[in-house]
C-alpha positions as CSV (number, residue, x, y, z in Angstrom):
1,M,93.7,66.5,66.8
2,V,94.2,68.2,70.2
3,L,97.8,67.7,70.8
4,E,99.4,68.0,74.3
5,L,102.9,68.6,75.5
6,N,104.1,65.1,75.7
7,T,102.1,63.6,72.4
8,P,104.6,62.4,70.3
9,V,105.9,64.5,67.6
10,M,104.8,61.9,65.0
11,Y,101.1,63.5,65.2
12,V,101.6,67.0,64.6
13,K,100.2,67.4,61.2
14,G,102.6,66.8,58.3
15,I,105.2,64.9,60.5
16,G,104.3,61.4,60.5
17,P,106.4,58.2,61.5
18,R,109.1,58.9,58.9
19,L,110.1,62.5,59.9
20,A,109.6,62.0,63.7
21,E,112.6,59.2,63.4
22,L,114.5,62.3,61.9
23,L,113.4,64.5,64.8
24,K,115.0,61.6,67.2
25,A,118.3,62.2,66.1
26,K,117.7,65.7,67.3
27,G,116.7,64.9,70.5
28,I,112.8,65.8,69.4
29,D,110.2,63.1,70.6
30,T,107.2,65.2,72.0
31,V,105.5,68.4,71.1
32,E,107.1,69.7,74.2
33,D,110.5,68.8,72.5
34,L,109.4,70.6,69.0
35,L,108.4,73.7,70.8
36,Y,111.6,73.6,72.6
37,Y,113.6,73.5,69.5
38,L,114.0,77.2,69.5
39,P,115.3,79.5,66.6
40,F,118.8,80.5,66.8
41,R,118.8,83.8,65.4
42,Y,115.9,86.2,63.5
43,E,115.8,87.5,60.6
44,D,113.5,91.1,60.2
45,R,111.7,90.5,57.0
46,L,109.2,92.8,58.3
47,N,110.5,95.9,56.4
48,A,112.2,93.9,53.6
49,R,113.9,96.5,51.2
50,T,114.1,97.1,47.5
51,I,117.0,96.7,45.9
52,A,116.8,100.3,44.6
53,E,116.7,101.3,48.2
54,L,120.1,99.3,49.3
55,K,123.2,100.8,50.7
56,A,127.0,99.4,50.7
57,G,127.9,98.5,54.0
58,E,124.7,97.7,55.6
59,M,122.8,94.5,56.7
60,A,119.6,94.1,54.9
61,S,116.6,91.9,54.0
62,V,115.3,91.4,50.7
63,I,112.9,89.5,48.6
64,A,113.4,89.1,45.0
65,E,113.3,87.1,41.7
66,V,115.9,85.1,40.5
67,R,117.2,85.9,36.9
68,T,120.0,83.9,36.4
69,A,122.3,81.2,38.0
70,M,125.6,80.3,37.3
71,L,128.6,78.5,38.7
72,F,132.2,80.1,37.9
73,R,135.0,77.8,38.1
74,T,138.4,80.2,39.2
75,K,142.0,78.8,39.8
76,R,141.4,79.6,43.4
77,M,137.8,78.3,44.0
78,P,134.3,77.4,42.3
79,I,132.4,81.2,43.0
80,F,128.3,80.3,42.5
81,E,126.5,83.9,41.4
82,V,123.0,84.3,41.3
83,T,121.1,87.2,39.8
84,F,118.0,88.4,41.8
85,G,115.7,91.2,40.3
86,Q,113.0,93.6,41.2
87,G,112.0,95.1,37.9
88,R,114.7,96.7,36.5
89,S,117.2,96.7,39.8
90,T,119.3,93.9,40.0
91,L,121.2,92.3,43.1
92,K,124.2,89.2,42.8
93,G,124.3,87.0,45.4
94,V,127.6,85.1,45.6
95,W,128.9,81.9,47.2
96,F,132.4,80.7,47.7
97,H,132.9,77.1,47.2
98,G,129.2,77.3,45.8
99,T,129.1,73.9,43.6
100,Y,126.9,72.7,46.6
101,L,123.8,75.3,44.9
102,K,123.8,74.8,41.2
103,D,121.0,72.6,41.1
104,K,119.3,74.9,44.1
105,F,118.4,78.3,42.3
106,K,115.8,78.2,39.0
107,P,115.0,81.6,36.8
108,G,111.3,83.0,38.3
109,Q,111.6,81.8,41.9
110,L,110.8,84.1,44.8
111,V,113.6,84.3,47.2
112,A,114.1,85.9,50.8
113,L,117.6,87.1,51.0
114,Y,119.6,88.6,54.5
115,G,123.2,89.6,54.4
116,K,125.7,92.5,54.1
117,V,125.3,94.6,51.0
118,D,128.6,95.6,49.1
119,K,129.8,97.0,45.9
120,S,130.2,94.0,43.3
121,T,133.9,94.3,42.1
122,R,132.6,92.2,39.0
123,G,130.9,93.0,35.6
124,R,129.7,96.5,35.8
125,G,130.1,97.0,39.3
126,G,126.3,97.4,41.0
127,L,125.6,95.4,44.9
128,Q,126.2,92.1,45.8
129,V,125.8,90.3,48.9
130,I,128.3,87.9,49.6
131,Q,127.3,84.3,51.5
132,P,123.8,85.9,52.1
133,Q,121.5,83.7,54.5
134,Y,118.4,83.0,51.9
135,E,115.0,80.8,52.0
136,I,113.4,80.0,48.6
137,L,109.4,81.4,49.3
138,A,108.0,80.1,46.2
139,E,108.6,78.0,43.2
140,P,108.8,79.8,39.6
141,Q,104.8,78.5,38.7
142,E,103.7,80.2,42.3
143,A,106.0,83.3,41.8
144,G,105.2,84.1,38.0
145,S,103.4,86.6,37.0
146,G,100.2,85.8,34.8
147,T,96.7,86.3,35.0
148,E,95.0,88.9,37.3
149,D,93.7,85.7,39.5
150,T,97.4,84.4,39.6
151,E,98.7,87.6,41.1
152,K,95.9,88.1,43.9
153,E,96.7,84.8,44.8
154,A,100.4,85.5,45.0
155,D,99.7,88.5,47.4
156,R,97.3,86.7,49.5
157,K,100.3,84.0,50.0
158,V,102.6,86.6,50.8
159,E,99.8,88.0,53.4
160,E,99.5,84.9,55.1
161,S,103.2,83.3,54.8
162,L,105.4,82.8,57.6
163,E,107.9,83.6,55.4
164,I,107.7,87.4,54.2
165,G,106.2,90.5,56.1
166,R,106.8,89.7,59.7
167,I,110.3,89.3,62.0
168,V,110.9,85.4,60.6
169,P,112.5,83.0,63.1
170,I,115.7,81.2,61.7
171,Y,116.3,77.1,62.9
172,E,119.1,75.0,62.4
173,S,118.7,72.7,59.8
174,A,119.0,69.0,60.7
175,A,118.9,65.2,59.1
176,N,121.7,66.5,56.5
177,Q,119.5,69.9,55.3
178,K,115.9,67.6,54.7
179,L,114.4,69.5,57.7
180,T,115.1,73.1,57.1
181,S,114.5,76.4,58.6
182,R,111.3,76.4,56.9
183,W,109.9,73.5,57.4
184,F,110.5,73.9,61.3
185,R,108.9,76.9,61.0
186,N,105.7,75.4,59.3
187,A,105.9,72.5,61.9
188,I,106.1,74.7,64.8
189,Y,103.1,77.0,63.6
190,R,101.0,73.7,63.3
191,A,102.2,72.5,66.6
192,L,101.1,75.4,68.3
193,Q,97.4,76.1,66.1
194,N,96.7,72.4,67.3
195,L,97.9,72.4,71.0
196,S,95.5,72.2,73.8
197,N,95.2,75.7,75.8
198,E,96.0,74.3,79.0
199,I,99.3,72.9,79.2
200,L,101.1,71.7,82.4
201,D,103.2,74.6,84.2
202,G,105.5,73.6,87.1
203,V,106.5,77.0,88.2
204,P,105.1,77.8,91.3
205,R,102.4,81.2,90.8
206,A,103.9,82.7,93.7
207,I,107.4,82.8,92.1
208,A,106.3,83.5,88.3
209,E,104.4,86.5,90.0
210,R,107.7,87.5,91.9
211,V,110.2,87.0,89.0
212,S,107.3,88.5,86.5
213,L,107.1,85.6,84.0
214,I,104.4,85.3,81.0
215,D,102.5,82.7,80.6
216,R,104.0,79.3,79.2
217,R,101.8,78.8,76.3
218,E,102.0,82.6,75.5
219,A,106.0,82.1,75.8
220,F,106.1,79.3,73.1
221,E,104.0,81.2,70.6
222,K,105.9,84.4,71.2
223,V,109.6,83.2,71.0
224,H,108.6,81.4,68.0
225,F,106.6,83.8,66.2
226,P,107.2,87.2,67.6
227,P,104.7,89.6,67.6
228,A,104.6,93.0,65.6
229,G,106.3,95.6,67.8
230,E,108.9,93.3,69.4
231,S,112.3,94.3,70.0
232,F,114.3,92.8,67.3
233,A,117.7,93.4,69.1
234,D,115.7,91.6,72.2
235,L,115.3,88.6,69.8
236,Q,118.5,88.2,68.8
237,S,119.8,88.9,72.1
238,A,117.3,86.5,73.9
239,R,116.0,88.8,76.1
240,T,112.4,88.9,75.6
241,P,110.0,88.1,78.4
242,A,109.1,85.2,76.3
243,H,112.8,84.1,76.2
244,F,113.0,84.7,79.8
245,R,110.5,82.9,80.9
246,L,111.9,79.5,79.3
247,I,115.1,80.4,80.0
248,F,114.4,81.1,83.8
249,E,111.9,77.7,83.7
250,E,114.5,75.3,82.7
251,L,117.3,77.0,85.1
252,F,114.9,77.3,87.8
253,F,114.1,73.1,87.9
254,L,117.9,72.7,87.2
255,E,118.9,74.3,90.3
256,V,115.9,72.8,92.3
257,G,117.2,69.4,91.4
258,L,120.5,70.1,92.6
259,E,119.6,71.6,95.9
260,L,117.2,68.5,96.7
261,K,120.5,66.0,95.5
262,R,122.4,68.2,98.4
263,K,119.7,67.8,100.6
264,K,119.4,64.1,99.9
265,L,123.2,63.7,100.5
266,R,123.4,65.3,103.6
267,A,120.8,63.0,104.7
268,R,122.5,60.0,104.2
269,Q,125.0,58.0,106.6
270,G,128.5,58.4,105.7
271,I,131.5,58.2,108.3
272,S,132.3,60.6,111.0
273,F,136.1,61.2,111.2
274,K,137.4,62.5,114.7
275,L,139.7,65.5,114.5
276,D,141.1,65.2,118.3
277,Q,144.6,66.5,119.1
278,P,146.8,63.1,118.1
279,V,145.0,63.7,114.8
280,R,145.9,67.3,114.7
281,A,149.7,66.6,115.8
282,A,149.7,64.2,113.0
283,I,148.9,66.5,110.2
284,K,150.9,69.3,111.7
285,K,154.1,66.7,111.8
286,F,154.4,65.6,108.0
287,L,153.7,69.5,106.6
288,P,157.0,70.4,104.7
289,F,156.2,74.4,105.4
290,H,154.1,76.7,106.9
291,P,150.4,76.2,105.5
292,T,149.1,79.9,103.7
293,T,145.8,81.0,105.1
294,A,144.1,79.8,102.0
295,Q,145.2,76.1,102.7
296,K,144.3,76.7,106.6
297,R,140.7,78.0,105.4
298,V,140.2,75.1,102.8
299,L,141.4,72.3,105.1
300,K,139.0,73.7,108.2
301,E,136.3,73.4,105.6
302,I,137.2,69.8,104.6
303,A,137.4,69.1,107.9
304,D,134.2,70.0,109.3
305,D,132.8,68.1,106.7
306,M,134.6,64.7,107.7
307,L,133.6,65.5,111.1
308,H,129.8,65.4,110.1
309,P,128.4,62.2,109.5
310,A,127.2,63.1,106.1
311,P,129.3,61.7,103.1
312,M,131.5,64.9,102.2
313,R,131.0,65.9,98.5
314,R,133.6,68.7,98.0
315,L,135.1,70.6,95.2
316,L,138.4,72.2,95.8
317,Q,139.5,74.3,93.1
318,G,142.8,76.0,93.0
319,D,145.0,77.7,90.2
320,V,148.0,75.7,89.4
321,G,150.7,75.5,91.8
322,S,148.3,76.8,94.8
323,G,149.1,73.7,97.0
324,K,146.1,71.3,96.3
325,T,148.1,68.4,97.0
326,I,148.9,69.2,100.3
327,V,145.8,69.8,101.4
328,A,144.3,66.7,99.9
329,L,147.1,65.0,101.8
330,Q,146.4,66.3,104.9
331,A,142.6,65.4,104.7
332,A,143.9,61.7,103.9
333,V,146.0,61.6,107.1
334,I,142.7,62.8,109.1
335,A,141.2,59.4,107.3
336,I,144.0,57.2,108.2
337,E,144.3,58.5,111.9
338,N,140.6,57.5,112.1
339,G,141.7,53.8,111.0
340,Y,140.5,54.1,107.4
341,Q,142.3,53.9,104.1
342,A,142.4,56.5,101.5
343,A,142.6,56.3,97.5
344,L,143.8,59.4,95.0
345,M,142.9,58.9,91.4
346,A,144.7,60.9,88.8
347,P,144.0,60.6,84.9
348,T,147.6,60.1,83.8
349,E,150.7,58.0,85.0
350,I,152.9,60.9,85.1
351,L,150.5,62.6,87.5
352,A,150.1,59.8,89.7
353,T,153.4,58.6,89.9
354,Q,154.4,62.6,90.8
355,H,151.5,62.5,93.4
356,Y,153.0,58.8,95.0
357,L,156.5,60.3,94.9
358,A,155.4,63.5,96.4
359,A,153.3,61.6,99.0
360,R,156.1,59.1,99.8
361,R,158.7,61.9,100.9
362,M,156.3,63.7,103.3
363,L,154.2,60.8,105.0
364,E,156.6,57.6,104.8
365,P,158.9,59.1,107.1
366,C,155.9,59.6,109.3
367,G,155.3,55.7,109.5
368,Y,152.1,55.7,106.6
369,R,152.5,53.1,103.8
370,V,151.9,54.6,100.6
371,V,151.2,52.8,97.4
372,L,151.2,53.1,93.7
373,L,148.7,51.2,91.1
374,T,148.9,51.6,87.4
375,G,148.2,49.6,84.2
376,S,151.6,49.9,83.5
377,L,153.1,48.0,86.6
378,D,154.1,44.1,85.8
379,Q,150.9,41.7,86.4
380,D,153.2,39.9,89.9
381,R,153.3,43.5,91.1
382,K,149.8,44.5,90.7
383,R,149.0,41.6,92.8
384,Q,151.4,42.4,95.5
385,I,149.8,46.0,96.0
386,R,146.3,44.4,95.6
387,R,147.1,42.1,98.2
388,H,148.7,45.0,100.7
389,I,145.2,47.0,99.5
390,A,142.7,44.4,100.5
391,Q,144.5,43.5,103.6
392,G,144.6,47.2,104.8
393,N,148.2,47.3,105.4
394,A,148.3,50.2,102.2
395,Q,146.8,53.3,103.9
396,L,147.1,55.9,101.0
397,V,146.4,54.1,97.6
398,I,147.6,56.2,94.9
399,G,146.8,55.7,90.9
400,T,145.0,55.4,87.8
401,H,141.8,53.5,86.6
402,A,143.5,51.0,87.5
403,L,141.9,51.3,91.2
404,I,138.5,50.8,89.6
405,E,139.1,47.7,88.3
406,E,137.3,44.6,89.6
407,K,140.1,42.9,91.4
408,V,141.0,46.1,93.1
409,E,138.9,45.6,97.0
410,F,140.0,47.8,99.8
411,A,139.8,46.7,103.4
412,K,138.3,50.3,104.9
413,I,138.4,52.7,102.2
414,G,137.0,56.1,103.9
415,L,138.3,58.8,101.6
416,V,138.5,59.1,98.0
417,V,140.4,62.0,96.4
418,V,139.9,62.5,92.3
419,D,142.5,64.9,90.9
420,E,141.6,66.4,87.6
421,Q,138.4,65.3,88.2
422,H,136.8,66.8,84.7
423,R,139.2,63.8,83.0
424,F,137.2,61.3,84.4
425,G,133.5,59.9,83.6
426,V,130.7,59.7,86.0
427,M,130.6,56.3,86.5
428,Q,134.6,55.9,87.0
429,R,134.1,57.9,90.1
430,F,131.1,56.1,91.2
431,K,132.9,52.7,91.1
432,L,136.0,53.9,93.1
433,M,133.2,55.1,95.7
434,K,131.5,51.7,95.7
435,K,134.7,49.9,97.1
436,G,133.8,50.5,100.8
437,A,131.1,48.9,103.0
438,A,130.5,52.5,104.4
439,E,130.2,55.7,102.1
440,P,133.5,57.4,101.6
441,D,133.8,61.0,101.5
442,V,134.9,62.8,98.4
443,L,137.2,65.5,97.5
444,V,137.4,66.0,93.3
445,M,139.9,68.5,92.4
446,T,140.6,70.8,89.7
447,A,143.5,73.1,88.5
448,T,141.0,74.2,85.6
449,P,139.6,77.3,87.9
450,I,135.9,77.0,87.1
451,P,133.8,80.2,86.4
452,R,130.9,80.9,89.2
453,T,128.5,80.8,86.6
454,L,129.7,77.4,85.5
455,A,130.5,76.1,89.3
456,L,126.9,76.7,90.3
457,T,125.5,74.5,87.4
458,L,128.2,71.9,87.0
459,Y,128.6,71.3,90.6
460,G,125.8,72.7,92.1
461,D,125.0,69.9,94.1
462,L,129.1,70.1,95.4
463,D,130.4,72.2,98.4
464,T,133.4,74.2,96.9
465,S,136.6,75.3,98.5
466,T,138.7,77.4,96.7
467,L,142.6,77.9,96.9
468,D,143.5,81.4,96.0
469,E,146.7,82.4,97.2
470,L,150.1,80.8,96.0
471,P,152.6,79.2,98.8
472,P,155.2,81.5,99.5
473,G,158.5,81.2,97.2
474,R,156.5,81.0,94.5
475,T,157.6,83.8,92.0
476,P,155.6,85.7,89.4
477,I,156.2,84.6,86.1
478,T,157.1,87.4,83.2
479,T,155.2,86.0,79.8
480,R,156.1,88.0,76.5
481,R,155.1,87.1,73.3
482,V,157.5,87.6,69.9
483,T,157.1,86.2,66.3
484,D,159.4,83.6,65.2
485,E,161.2,86.1,63.3
486,R,162.9,86.9,66.5
487,A,163.5,83.1,67.4
488,E,167.4,83.7,67.2
489,E,167.2,85.8,70.2
490,V,165.0,83.6,72.0
491,W,167.3,80.9,71.8
492,A,170.1,82.8,73.2
493,F,167.7,83.8,75.9
494,V,167.1,80.1,76.7
495,R,171.0,79.2,76.1
496,K,171.3,81.7,78.7
497,Q,169.1,80.4,81.5
498,I,170.8,76.9,81.3
499,K,173.8,78.3,81.2
500,A,173.0,79.8,84.8
501,G,172.2,76.3,85.9
502,H,168.3,76.4,85.0
503,Q,166.0,74.1,82.8
504,A,163.5,74.9,80.0
505,Y,160.7,73.1,78.3
506,V,160.0,73.7,73.9
507,V,156.4,72.7,73.6
508,Y,154.8,72.0,70.1
509,P,151.2,71.7,68.9
510,V,152.0,68.6,66.8
511,I,154.1,65.7,67.1
512,E,155.1,64.7,63.8
513,A,155.0,66.6,60.5
514,A,152.2,64.2,58.8
515,E,150.0,64.5,61.8
516,D,147.4,67.3,60.7
517,E,147.7,66.4,56.9
518,S,144.2,64.7,56.2
519,E,143.3,67.8,57.7
520,W,143.7,70.1,55.0
521,P,143.6,67.9,51.9
522,G,145.0,69.0,48.7
523,M,147.6,71.1,50.3
524,E,151.2,70.9,49.5
525,A,154.0,71.0,52.0
526,D,156.5,74.0,51.4
527,P,159.9,72.4,51.1
528,T,161.4,75.6,52.0
529,K,159.4,74.6,55.8
530,K,161.3,71.3,56.6
531,G,160.1,69.4,59.6
532,R,156.6,71.5,59.8
533,S,153.2,69.8,59.0
534,K,151.0,70.5,55.9
535,M,149.5,73.2,57.8
536,G,152.9,74.8,58.4
537,L,153.2,74.0,61.7
538,K,156.4,73.2,63.4
539,A,156.4,69.2,64.5
540,A,157.9,68.2,68.3
541,V,159.7,65.1,66.8
542,A,161.5,67.3,63.6
543,M,161.9,70.4,65.8
544,Y,163.9,68.3,68.5
545,D,166.4,67.2,65.6
546,E,166.7,70.9,64.9
547,L,167.5,71.9,68.2
548,R,169.6,69.2,69.4
549,K,171.8,69.3,66.1
550,K,172.4,73.0,64.7
551,I,170.8,75.3,67.9
552,F,171.6,73.2,71.1
553,P,174.2,70.6,70.0
554,D,175.9,71.1,73.1
555,L,173.0,70.6,75.5
556,R,171.4,67.5,76.9
557,I,167.9,67.3,75.1
558,G,164.8,65.4,75.5
559,L,162.0,64.5,73.9
560,L,158.5,63.8,75.3
561,H,154.8,63.3,73.6
562,G,151.8,61.4,73.7
563,K,152.7,58.6,71.2
564,L,155.6,57.3,73.7
565,D,154.4,54.8,76.1
566,S,154.1,54.9,79.6
567,E,157.2,53.7,80.9
568,E,159.4,55.8,77.7
569,K,157.5,58.6,79.3
570,E,158.0,58.1,82.7
571,A,161.7,57.4,82.1
572,I,161.9,60.9,80.4
573,M,160.6,62.6,83.1
574,R,162.5,61.3,85.5
575,R,166.1,62.0,83.9
576,F,164.4,66.1,83.6
577,Q,163.4,65.7,87.4
578,R,167.1,64.8,88.4
579,G,168.4,67.4,86.4
580,E,170.1,65.4,83.5
581,L,168.0,67.3,80.7
582,D,168.7,70.7,80.2
583,L,166.2,71.4,77.8
584,L,162.8,69.3,77.4
585,V,161.1,69.1,73.8
586,S,157.5,68.2,74.4
587,T,153.8,68.4,73.3
588,T,150.7,69.3,75.7
589,V,151.6,65.8,77.3
590,I,153.2,67.8,79.9
591,E,150.3,70.5,80.4
592,V,149.1,68.3,84.0
593,G,151.1,67.6,86.7
594,V,154.9,67.7,85.8
595,D,156.6,69.7,88.6
596,V,160.0,70.5,88.3
597,A,161.4,73.3,90.1
598,N,164.7,74.0,88.6
599,A,162.8,74.8,85.3
600,N,162.3,78.3,84.9
601,I,161.9,79.2,81.1
602,M,159.2,77.8,78.8
603,V,158.7,78.8,74.8
604,V,155.6,77.4,73.7
605,E,155.8,77.4,69.6
606,H,152.7,78.3,67.3
607,A,151.0,80.1,70.8
608,E,148.3,81.1,68.4
609,R,147.4,77.8,67.9
610,F,146.9,76.9,71.7
611,G,143.6,77.2,73.7
612,L,143.8,79.7,76.8
613,A,143.4,77.2,79.4
614,Q,145.8,74.9,77.6
615,M,148.4,77.5,77.6
616,H,147.5,78.5,81.1
617,Q,148.2,74.6,82.3
618,L,151.5,75.0,80.4
619,R,152.5,78.4,82.1
620,G,151.9,76.5,85.1
621,R,154.8,74.2,84.9
622,I,157.5,76.8,85.5
623,G,157.7,79.1,88.3
624,R,157.9,76.3,90.9
625,G,161.1,77.7,92.4
626,A,162.7,80.5,93.9
627,A,164.3,81.7,90.2
628,K,162.6,84.1,88.2
629,S,160.6,82.3,85.5
630,Y,159.7,83.1,81.7
631,C,157.0,82.3,79.4
632,I,157.5,83.1,75.6
633,L,154.9,83.1,73.5
634,M,155.9,82.5,70.0
635,T,153.6,83.0,67.0
636,D,154.0,82.3,63.4
637,A,155.2,85.6,61.6
638,T,153.8,83.9,58.4
639,A,150.2,83.2,59.4
640,K,147.3,85.6,60.3
641,V,146.7,85.3,63.8
642,S,143.0,85.5,64.2
643,E,140.9,88.3,66.4
644,E,140.1,85.5,69.0
645,A,144.1,84.0,69.2
646,E,144.8,87.6,69.5
647,R,142.5,88.2,72.6
648,R,144.0,84.7,73.9
649,L,147.6,85.7,73.8
650,D,146.8,89.2,75.1
651,E,145.1,87.9,78.1
652,M,148.2,85.4,78.9
653,V,150.5,88.4,78.7
654,R,148.2,90.5,80.9
655,T,147.6,88.1,83.8
656,Q,148.1,84.9,85.6
657,N,145.2,84.8,87.5
658,G,143.7,81.5,86.6
659,F,139.8,82.7,87.2
660,E,140.1,85.7,85.0
661,I,141.6,83.7,82.5
662,A,138.6,80.7,83.0
663,E,136.2,83.9,82.6
664,L,137.6,84.4,79.1
665,D,138.1,80.7,77.8
666,L,134.4,80.4,78.8
667,E,133.1,83.6,77.0
668,L,135.2,82.4,73.8
669,R,134.7,79.0,73.7
670,G,130.9,78.7,75.2
671,P,129.7,76.7,77.9
672,G,129.3,73.4,75.9
673,E,133.4,73.2,75.0
674,F,134.7,74.2,78.1
675,F,135.4,70.9,79.5
676,G,135.5,69.2,76.2
677,T,133.4,66.1,77.1
678,R,130.0,65.7,78.0
679,Q,130.9,63.1,80.2
680,A,132.3,65.9,82.5
681,G,128.7,66.5,83.9
682,M,127.8,69.3,81.8
683,P,123.9,69.9,81.8
684,E,122.2,69.6,78.2
685,L,120.5,73.1,77.9
686,R,117.9,73.3,75.5
687,V,117.2,77.1,75.7
688,A,119.4,78.4,78.4
689,N,122.8,79.8,77.9
690,L,125.1,79.5,81.2
691,L,127.4,82.4,80.0
692,R,125.1,84.7,78.6
693,D,122.2,83.9,81.3
694,R,124.2,84.4,84.3
695,K,121.7,86.4,85.9
696,I,118.7,84.7,85.3
697,L,120.8,81.7,87.2
698,E,121.4,83.2,90.1
699,I,117.8,84.5,90.2
700,A,117.0,80.7,89.9
701,K,118.8,79.2,92.3
702,R,117.6,81.9,95.1
703,E,114.2,81.0,94.0
704,A,115.1,76.8,94.1
705,S,117.0,77.1,97.4
706,A,113.9,78.7,98.9
707,V,111.6,76.2,97.6
708,V,113.5,73.2,98.4
709,A,113.7,74.7,102.2
710,G,110.5,74.9,102.5
711,G,110.4,78.9,103.6
712,D,107.9,79.9,100.7
713,S,104.7,79.8,102.3
714,A,102.8,81.0,99.2
715,I,103.7,77.8,97.6
716,T,100.9,75.5,98.1
717,Q,101.7,71.6,98.6
718,Q,99.8,70.8,95.1
719,E,102.5,73.4,93.3
720,M,105.2,71.7,95.1
721,S,103.9,68.5,93.8
722,A,103.5,69.9,90.3
723,V,107.2,70.9,90.7
724,M,108.4,67.2,91.9
725,E,106.4,65.5,89.1
726,H,108.0,67.6,86.5
727,L,111.6,66.6,87.6
728,K,110.5,63.2,88.0
729,K,109.7,63.4,83.9
730,H,112.4,65.5,83.0
731,W,115.8,65.2,85.1
732,Q,117.7,62.3,83.6
733,R,116.8,62.8,80.2
734,R,116.9,66.5,80.0
735,Y,120.1,67.7,82.3
736,G,121.7,64.1,82.3
737,L,123.1,65.1,85.4
738,V,124.2,62.4,87.8
739,E,125.4,63.4,91.1
740,V,129.7,62.9,91.6
741,G,128.2,60.2,94.4
């Protein structure tokens, strides 16, 4: 059967309906999906080494026969050991916690191994490979020696094999290891053997020539089964012509889709706000300080959008404390002065309440009506506020998810502001936007600086404004890292700062000692580390008691964490803001939106356990007043700090630039984890990696912009139709992107 790209995968020889169901769980429905299931690495089995040639310290591929296999049970862990042989030469394969392998290896099997060679510390010495990658090439009856005909047959199999004598693609196993790497090699090989010679290619010829793309079918063949002579280094780093072709194609169609969405949005009818002299005067009237150059520039970008009749879709990003809220309130005043309402949605009640208090302080003296709507309000109060919103009496409505409830109706909404927008799902934003008769302008804000590479993709359909300057009066924060062996010095310094009239935060990674026990079954708590979890982490609740009773018995100390109900959280935060507490013991619940200008010192215990962006957000809670501020990152002296954690801590000490921190955070965590949730809008890319492929993304964006603008006369109408057809088939399913509107 000749296969097309859209042929259901069940029709590939050897797959069928049952295995097709297993593949579906990996998002593989068609032949095209199968071909896009790329190897995550390659093994050089072209030059498999003999055991006699091996040297300690090198990475090597070896094809050898299983001689013996044994499971040893030691005090620390079970160890599975296999002896592999070639003639008289032997090599040990060692797997820690290898119980799952005990029925896997049988004497006489032919196995390909890949890993780092070391000197063996057991028995008579010799060489070993610890935790090697392995592939069983032949079972005993196939691999064993016998008649001359059997040996010839074995030789022929080796020559024709997809497993040896070549660079071999390695795939992630699927469906609980039923679909192994070897299975994928065979399935993909059969699919390519029967694939039609002519397959659809949506990339216009002029672009393919300009950026030197190889043929699409050729790219599939070479990315899965690299030809002899292909650079192994280029394969591992996804930099072969075949990889470039498939990566460019994916990013090109993503960027074309985003450009089309922007074009479509600009053609939609929105609200054209006036920005005359009375409106300008109203903006200046409420400002508590002279705006920074960056704030003026960003407000102009927003105001220009609001003047335009097309709906605004703008991302406002700025580091912690850069003044995003002030800019958002200025935009709200433009809408209100034009007779419309504005809504500001925040992810937590603490943050919503803080915005509400700040907005009331600035706007109510100028005659504007500001209301707060959150889930914890009693029903009568909610009904009263909803009535004011529906009648148009409330001009600025601030709230949490409560704003998107069906009962909430706006009289005339003109501007929607979403704070910390990556914490909301696309449909939540969409519901709020649909509350108005006319399509409102939308401003989304984030204090998580987004590296340019991600912004181009994640928010490719948004215009971006960046606040890259801190307001006057914000002092740089001195950041230091110490081990908890110096805890007494740290607490003495905290006391000194509090006695000087300031306030402090102490942050812990877990709430209670038992919180993480389930993650480490079998670990016993150390009685000498009272108040710590089984992982040895100090916990907020226990340390609150320790600090309150033993270290600072004369100070006023509060405790804040995620298990408290919203009213308790609000009450504690208000006490801290009013200066009724000297020190606040907390978990990361304070990382977003807590603003206490008098707090100038933060101690983060077990700093090695926190993410980079998380530590940066926490540090942003201090340095909000004129006093010099200090952030102390305290690590566990008894625990080994990983290489990655060392990089995070060093970066925190080195810089306060949120964009530099975001770049490293992206590098350490990878694009998929940068925002933590799929609903944040990350596209589901099959072959591209936004970090690794940023240069290709720039090229793809440039070419996509030219296509959508219609500025390339070399692209025919037929080719444009092919581009649109490809997008229609793949956009929602593959990229999973829904516009902010």
